[in-house]
C-alpha positions in Angstrom: 115.4 135.0 99.0 114.1 138.6 99.1 110.5 137.4 99.3 111.4 135.0 102.1 113.0 137.8 104.1 109.9 140.0 103.6 107.6 137.2 104.7 109.8 136.6 107.7 109.9 140.2 108.8 106.1 140.4 108.2 105.5 137.4 110.5 107.7 138.8 113.2 106.0 142.2 112.9 102.6 140.6 113.1 103.6 138.6 116.2 104.9 141.7 117.9 101.8 143.7 117.1 99.6 140.8 118.4 101.7 140.6 121.5 101.1 144.3 122.2 97.4 143.9 121.7 97.1 140.8 123.9 99.2 142.5 126.6 97.0 145.7 126.4 93.8 143.6 126.7 94.8 141.1 129.3 97.4 142.7 131.5 96.0 145.1 134.1 98.7 147.4 135.2 98.6 150.5 137.3 101.2 153.3 136.7 103.1 152.6 139.9 106.3 154.1 138.8 104.7 157.6 139.0 103.6 157.1 142.5 105.9 154.7 144.2 107.9 157.4 146.0 104.7 158.9 147.4 103.5 155.5 148.5 106.7 154.7 150.3 106.7 158.0 152.1 103.3 157.1 153.5 104.6 153.9 155.1 104.9 153.8 158.9 106.8 151.5 161.3 104.8 149.4 163.7 106.0 147.1 166.4 104.3 143.7 166.5 104.7 140.3 168.2 104.1 137.5 165.8 101.8 134.8 167.2 102.6 131.2 166.2 98.8 130.4 166.0 98.0 128.5 162.8 94.8 129.2 160.9 93.4 128.6 157.4 94.6 131.0 154.7 97.8 131.7 156.7 99.9 130.8 153.6 98.7 132.4 150.5 100.0 133.2 147.0 99.3 136.1 144.6 99.8 135.4 140.9 99.3 137.8 138.0 100.0 138.2 134.3 102.9 140.6 133.6 103.0 140.3 129.8 102.4 138.1 126.7 105.3 137.2 124.4 104.6 134.8 121.5 101.4 133.9 123.2 103.1 132.5 126.3 102.2 134.3 129.5 104.9 135.9 131.6 103.6 135.6 135.2 104.7 137.2 138.4 103.7 136.4 141.9 104.3 136.6 145.6 104.7 134.3 148.5 102.4 135.6 151.3 102.4 134.9 155.0 99.5 136.1 157.2 100.0 136.3 160.9 98.3 137.6 164.0 99.9 140.4 166.0 99.7 139.4 169.7 99.8 143.0 170.8 96.9 144.3 168.7 95.1 141.1 167.7 95.2 142.4 164.2 96.2 140.5 161.0 99.2 141.4 158.9 100.2 140.0 155.5 103.9 139.8 154.5 104.2 139.8 150.7 107.5 139.0 149.0 107.7 139.0 145.2 109.9 136.6 143.1 113.0 136.9 145.3 114.3 133.6 146.5 111.4 131.4 145.6 108.5 130.0 147.5 110.2 127.1 149.3 113.1 129.1 150.7 110.9 131.9 152.1 107.8 130.1 153.2 109.5 127.5 155.4 112.4 129.6 156.8 110.4 132.8 157.3 107.7 131.1 159.3 110.2 129.4 161.5 112.3 132.5 162.1 109.6 135.0 162.9 107.2 133.0 165.1 107.0 134.5 168.6 109.4 137.2 167.5 109.0 141.0 167.9 109.2 142.7 164.6 109.3 146.3 163.2 107.0 146.1 160.2 106.4 148.8 157.6 102.7 149.3 156.8 100.7 151.7 154.7 99.5 154.5 157.0 96.3 154.8 154.9 95.5 151.1 155.5 96.6 151.3 159.1 94.2 154.1 159.9 91.3 152.5 158.1 89.3 150.4 160.6 88.2 148.0 157.9 91.8 146.7 157.6 93.6 144.4 160.1 91.1 141.5 159.6 91.7 138.1 158.1 89.8 139.2 155.0 91.8 142.5 154.7 95.1 142.2 156.6 97.6 145.1 156.7 100.0 144.6 153.8 103.7 144.4 154.8 106.6 144.6 152.3 109.5 145.1 154.8 110.2 144.1 158.3 113.1 143.5 160.6 113.7 141.9 164.0 113.5 144.1 167.1 115.9 142.2 169.2 118.1 140.3 166.7 119.1 140.2 163.0 116.9 137.5 161.4 118.8 135.2 159.0 117.9 132.4 156.5 120.0 130.0 154.4 119.8 129.8 150.6 121.4 127.4 148.2 124.1 128.8 145.8 124.6 127.8 142.2 128.0 126.4 143.1 128.8 122.8 144.2 131.4 122.0 146.8 133.9 119.1 146.7 131.3 116.7 148.0 129.0 117.5 145.0 126.4 119.2 147.1 125.4 122.8 146.5 127.0 125.3 148.8 124.8 127.4 151.1 125.0 130.9 152.3 123.3 132.7 155.2 121.6 135.9 154.2 119.4 138.4 156.1 115.8 137.3 156.1 114.6 140.9 156.3 114.0 142.4 152.9 116.7 144.8 151.7 115.8 148.4 150.7 115.9 147.3 147.1 113.6 144.4 147.7 111.3 146.6 149.8 110.9 149.0 146.9 110.5 146.2 144.4 107.8 144.5 146.6 105.8 147.7 147.0 106.1 148.5 143.3 104.9 145.1 142.2 102.0 145.4 144.6 101.0 148.8 143.3 101.4 147.8 139.7 99.7 144.4 139.6 97.9 143.7 142.8 96.2 146.8 144.2 92.7 147.0 142.6 92.6 149.6 139.8 89.7 151.4 141.4 91.5 151.8 144.7 94.7 152.9 142.9 92.9 155.5 140.9 91.0 156.8 143.9 94.2 157.1 145.9 96.7 158.4 143.4 94.9 159.8 140.3 92.0 161.9 141.6 
C-alpha cells in the first residue's frame, strides 16, 4: 500500500513537472498584469460611423494556447469583427474574448452596430501610427458604446421556462468595464507580438 502511494505521488509529481515544462515551452505570454493600467490609460475615445459594407476577412478569430494540463491544451480566443469607419475610411477591429460565445456576439453585434455611430476606445499609440487603420493592421477595439442609443443583445439563460424553452435576457451589447479590462489584458498577454510588447513596455 505504501509503495502504491509513493508511485502514485511520483506519477502526479511527474505530470505536474511536465505540465510546467510544456507550458513554459509552448505558451507565449507577455507580463500584461504589470502594464495593463498603463495601457488602459493610453486608450482614447474616437467617434466612428460603422459602414455596412461587407468584405473578406470581416469576421475573424484569434486563438491561442493558455496552458497545458495533462497534455490537453487549454485554449483561449476571441471573436473579431472588422469594420470600415465611414468618417475616416479607416479599418477597426473589435475583439471580444470568451464572453458570451461566438454565435451570440457575431450575429447580434453585426446587426446592432451596422450604420450606427459609436464611441470606440482605441490605443493612442496605434491611432497615431500611420501604418495602422488598414485592413491588414486595423485599429484594435476592446470597448465601444452607441452614441445615440444603448445597444442591446439577447442571450440564452441556463433556465427553462414552462414551455421547455430556455429563457432569454436582454443585456447591453457594449462591453462592461470588467470585460473591457479583460479584453485588453488577454490581448496584451497572448496576442500582441512579444517584440512589440517588449519594445513598448519593457525598454
